[in-house]
C-alpha positions in Angstrom: 97.3 133.8 120.9 96.6 130.5 119.1 95.1 129.0 122.2 92.9 132.0 122.6 91.8 131.7 119.0 91.0 128.0 119.3 89.0 128.6 122.5 87.0 131.3 120.8 86.3 129.1 117.7 85.7 125.8 119.5 84.6 126.9 123.0 85.3 124.5 125.9 85.4 121.5 123.5 88.8 122.6 122.2 90.3 121.3 125.4 89.7 117.7 124.3 92.8 116.0 122.9 93.4 112.8 121.2 96.3 110.5 122.3 98.5 112.2 119.7 98.6 116.0 119.1 95.3 116.3 117.4 92.5 118.6 118.6 89.3 116.6 118.7 86.3 118.5 117.4 82.9 116.9 118.3 79.8 116.8 116.3 78.2 119.4 118.5 80.7 121.9 117.2 81.2 121.1 113.5 77.7 119.7 112.8 78.8 117.3 110.1 76.7 114.2 110.6 77.4 110.6 109.5 74.5 110.9 107.0 76.5 113.5 105.1 79.0 110.8 104.1 78.5 108.7 101.0 77.3 105.1 101.2 80.6 103.8 100.0 82.8 105.8 102.3 80.7 104.6 105.3 81.0 101.0 104.2 84.8 101.4 103.9 85.3 103.0 107.2 82.9 100.7 109.0 84.5 97.6 107.4 88.0 98.6 108.2 87.2 99.5 111.8 85.3 96.2 112.2 88.5 94.5 111.1 90.5 96.2 113.8 91.9 99.1 111.7 91.7 102.8 112.0 89.9 104.5 109.1 88.8 108.1 108.4 87.2 110.2 105.7 89.9 112.7 104.8 90.9 115.6 102.6 88.7 117.7 100.4 85.5 115.9 101.3 85.7 117.0 105.0 86.7 120.5 103.9 83.8 120.8 101.5 81.3 119.5 104.0 82.5 122.1 106.5 82.0 124.7 103.8 78.5 123.5 103.1 79.5 122.1 99.7 78.7 118.8 98.2 82.0 116.8 97.8 82.8 115.4 94.4 84.0 112.2 96.0 85.0 110.8 99.4 88.5 109.5 100.1 89.5 107.3 103.1 92.8 107.0 104.9 93.7 104.1 107.2 96.5 102.3 109.0 95.8 99.2 107.0 98.2 98.3 104.2 96.9 98.0 100.6 97.0 94.2 100.9 95.1 94.3 104.2 92.5 96.6 102.7 92.0 94.3 99.7 91.5 91.3 102.1 88.6 93.2 103.8 86.7 94.1 100.7 85.7 91.7 97.9 85.5 94.4 95.2 88.8 96.1 95.7 91.9 96.5 93.5 95.4 98.0 94.2 96.5 100.7 91.8 99.7 102.5 91.3 103.3 101.5 91.6 105.3 104.2 93.4 102.3 105.3 95.4 99.9 102.4 95.9 96.2 103.1 96.6 93.2 100.8 96.8 90.0 101.4 94.9 87.0 99.9 96.6 83.8 99.7 94.5 80.2 99.8 95.6 77.9 99.9 92.5 78.7 103.2 90.7 80.7 104.6 93.6 84.5 104.0 93.8 86.2 105.0 97.1 89.9 105.7 97.0 91.6 104.3 100.1 95.2 105.3 101.1 97.5 104.0 103.8 98.8 106.6 106.2 102.1 108.0 105.0 104.9 109.9 106.6 107.0 112.8 105.7 110.5 111.8 104.5 113.2 113.1 106.7 115.4 115.7 105.0 118.6 113.6 105.3 116.7 110.6 103.7 114.8 112.5 101.0 115.5 111.9 97.4 115.2 115.3 95.6 116.3 116.8 92.4 118.7 119.8 92.2 115.8 122.2 92.9 114.6 120.4 96.0 111.6 118.6 94.3 110.8 115.3 96.1 111.3 112.3 93.9 110.2 109.7 96.6 107.5 110.2 99.1 105.7 106.9 99.7 106.6 105.4 103.1 103.9 104.3 105.5 103.4 106.2 108.7 100.8 107.1 111.3 97.8 109.5 111.3 99.8 112.5 112.6 102.5 112.0 110.1 100.0 111.6 107.3 98.4 115.0 108.3 101.9 116.7 108.3 102.6 115.6 104.7 99.3 117.0 103.3 99.4 120.3 101.5 97.0 122.7 103.2 95.6 122.9 106.7 92.0 122.7 105.3 92.9 119.4 103.7 94.4 117.8 106.8 91.3 117.0 108.7 90.3 113.4 109.6 86.6 112.6 110.1 85.4 109.4 111.9 81.9 108.5 110.7 81.5 106.2 113.8 82.1 108.8 116.5 81.3 111.8 114.2 84.5 113.5 115.5 87.0 115.5 113.4 90.8 115.2 114.3 92.7 118.4 113.5 96.5 118.6 113.7 97.2 122.0 112.0 94.3 124.3 113.0 92.6 123.5 109.7 89.1 123.9 111.2 89.9 127.4 112.4 91.3 128.3 109.0 88.1 127.1 107.3 86.1 129.1 109.7 88.3 132.1 108.9 87.9 131.4 105.1 91.7 131.1 104.8 93.8 128.7 102.7 97.1 128.1 104.4 100.0 125.7 103.5 101.3 123.3 106.1 104.9 124.0 107.1 107.4 126.4 105.6 105.9 127.6 102.2 109.3 127.8 100.5 110.2 124.2 101.5 106.8 122.8 100.5 106.9 124.5 97.1 110.4 123.2 96.4 109.2 119.7 97.4 106.3 120.0 94.9 106.0 123.1 92.8 102.5 122.1 91.7 101.4 123.2 95.1 101.6 126.8 93.9 99.0 126.0 91.2 96.9 124.1 93.7 96.9 127.1 96.0 95.6 129.3 93.3 93.0 126.8 92.0 91.6 125.9 95.5 91.4 129.5 96.6 89.5 130.4 93.4 87.3 127.3 93.6 86.5 127.6 97.3 86.3 131.4 97.5 89.0 131.3 100.2 91.7 134.0 100.6 95.3 132.8 100.4 97.2 133.2 103.6 99.8 136.0 103.2 102.8 133.7 104.0 101.4 131.1 101.7 101.1 133.5 98.7 104.3 135.5 99.3 106.9 133.2 97.8 105.0 132.2 94.7 106.1 135.1 92.5 109.8 134.3 93.2 109.5 130.5 93.0 107.2 130.1 89.9 110.2 129.2 87.8 110.3 125.8 89.5 107.2 124.8 87.6 109.4 124.4 84.6 110.9 121.3 86.3 107.6 119.5 86.7 106.9 116.6 84.3 104.7 117.5 81.4 102.1 114.9 82.3 101.7 116.3 85.9 101.3 119.8 84.5 98.6 118.6 82.1 96.7 116.8 84.9 96.8 120.0 87.0 95.8 122.2 84.2 92.9 119.8 83.4 91.7 120.0 87.0 91.9 123.8 86.9 90.0 124.1 83.6 87.3 121.6 84.7 86.9 122.8 88.2 83.8 124.8 87.4 85.7 127.9 88.4 88.2 128.1 85.5 87.4 131.7 84.7 88.3 132.8 88.3 91.3 130.5 88.3 92.7 132.1 85.1 92.2 135.6 86.5 94.1 134.6 89.7 96.9 133.0 87.7 97.3 136.1 85.7 97.2 138.3 88.8 100.0 136.2 90.3 101.8 136.0 87.0 101.6 132.2 86.9 99.9 131.8 83.6 103.0 132.2 81.4 104.0 129.0 79.7 101.1 126.9 81.0 99.3 127.3 77.7 101.4 128.6 74.8 101.0 132.3 74.5 98.0 132.4 76.9 99.6 135.5 78.4 99.7 137.2 74.9 96.1 136.1 74.1 94.9 137.7 77.4 96.5 141.0 76.4 94.6 141.1 73.1 91.0 142.3 73.3 89.6 139.8 70.8 91.7 136.9 72.1 90.8 137.7 75.7 87.1 137.9 75.0 87.2 134.5 73.1 89.1 132.8 75.9 87.0 134.2 78.7 83.7 133.3 76.9 85.0 129.7 76.4 85.9 129.4 80.1 82.7 130.9 81.2 80.7 128.5 79.0 82.6 125.5 80.4 82.1 126.7 84.0 78.4 127.0 83.4 78.1 123.5 81.8 79.9 122.0 84.8 77.6 123.8 87.2 74.6 122.6 85.2 76.1 119.0 85.3 76.2 118.9 81.5 79.0 117.0 79.7 82.2 118.8 78.9 85.0 118.0 76.5 88.6 118.8 77.4 89.6 118.5 73.7 86.9 121.1 72.8 88.1 123.5 75.5 91.8 123.2 74.5 90.9 123.8 70.9 89.2 127.0 71.9 92.1 128.1 74.1 94.6 127.4 71.4 92.6 128.9 68.5 94.2 132.3 68.5 97.7 130.8 68.4 96.7 128.6 65.5 95.2 131.7 63.8 98.5 133.6 64.2 100.6 130.8 62.7 98.0 130.3 60.0 98.3 133.9 59.0 102.1 133.7 58.8 102.0 130.6 56.6 99.4 132.0 54.3 101.4 135.2 53.9 104.4 133.1 52.8 102.3 131.6 49.9 100.9 128.4 51.3 97.4 127.4 50.3 94.8 128.3 52.9 93.7 124.8 54.0 97.2 123.4 53.9 98.4 126.4 55.9 95.8 125.7 58.6 96.6 122.1 58.9 100.3 122.8 59.2 99.5 125.5 61.8 97.5 123.0 63.9 100.4 120.5 63.8 102.9 123.2 64.7 100.9 124.6 67.7 100.1 121.1 69.1 103.7 120.0 69.0 104.8 123.3 70.6 102.2 122.7 73.3 103.4 119.2 74.0 106.8 120.6 75.0 105.0 122.1 78.0 101.8 120.1 78.6 101.5 116.5 77.7 98.1 116.8 75.9 97.2 113.2 74.9 97.2 112.6 71.2 93.7 111.1 71.4 92.5 114.7 71.7 94.0 115.7 68.3 91.1 114.6 66.1 88.5 116.6 68.1 90.8 119.7 68.4 91.6 119.7 64.7 87.9 119.2 63.8 87.0 122.3 65.8 89.7 124.3 64.1 88.4 123.1 60.7 84.9 124.2 61.6 86.4 127.7 62.3 88.0 127.5 58.8 84.6 126.6 57.2 82.9 129.5 59.0 85.8 131.9 58.4 87.8 130.7 55.4 90.4 133.5 55.6 92.3 134.2 58.8 
């Protein structure tokens, strides 16, 4: 059945194979030309290939181009080590400790370059008691690198020189079918990294793709694993979601899949209150529109808006107990922010802006 599907999608060109297990999709089929790739990404792939290495544009950029979307950035994967990459390019620096990457700079553009990595064998994997991977940074080959990626749509390798796409997991067919599908067994992949559940929801909302049934099915039973994710990672993922330009749709999907509980304190309660829901939805809608209009956005302003009704609730309780109004508000802000940090590591540098927004609400509405 799979062979028939591939033949229907690719035609005769589906018969072409690379030396490994990849299906090679030629330009005549996918229509993504070299000119679609950013200047920096072409310089990186050309430079690495000229130095004798393999190099490809990977991940979300390839997916977005196939969906006729403009990629936010272009990432490159290669068989060169970080040190070898840095020797090829004058303006390059190695970042990270556990997971080393190289940033190569061309004017205002920075291209992130990673070395192919492999999946850790089960017997060698370092996991916590819930199955979450604690170590996943060993070099590998292109096929192994594709296997360790999260979704089939993100496991495509584009060579700007030949204009060919290398597909190991039928990602091209899934994109054509507008389907987001996880690579491998969903339960295993979610245990390895529970954040993949949030990424599945965010990407399906952002890209307008439907979640594959098998990919979506375990999420309701496994969502509790998100409690074991470090707060800093949860904050990063929440920030990506809220600043995706599709935050409103993401929140709706999170609520539909019962994944919103605990990500922002009492967000589930807020969304059940008519005034609270309207306030949150308008804030998200405004942020989405600003991002689409390429206007500046402030994470601190958005978090202040999302947390306002919780601050309001605590403020009311403190005032009712006899505290002066302004002092009660200041104490409420501190209490809510500290409660929030137990779940999401919101940087303290945002505190001043968030509190300023809440004080503006106090000036406009001096009684809660």
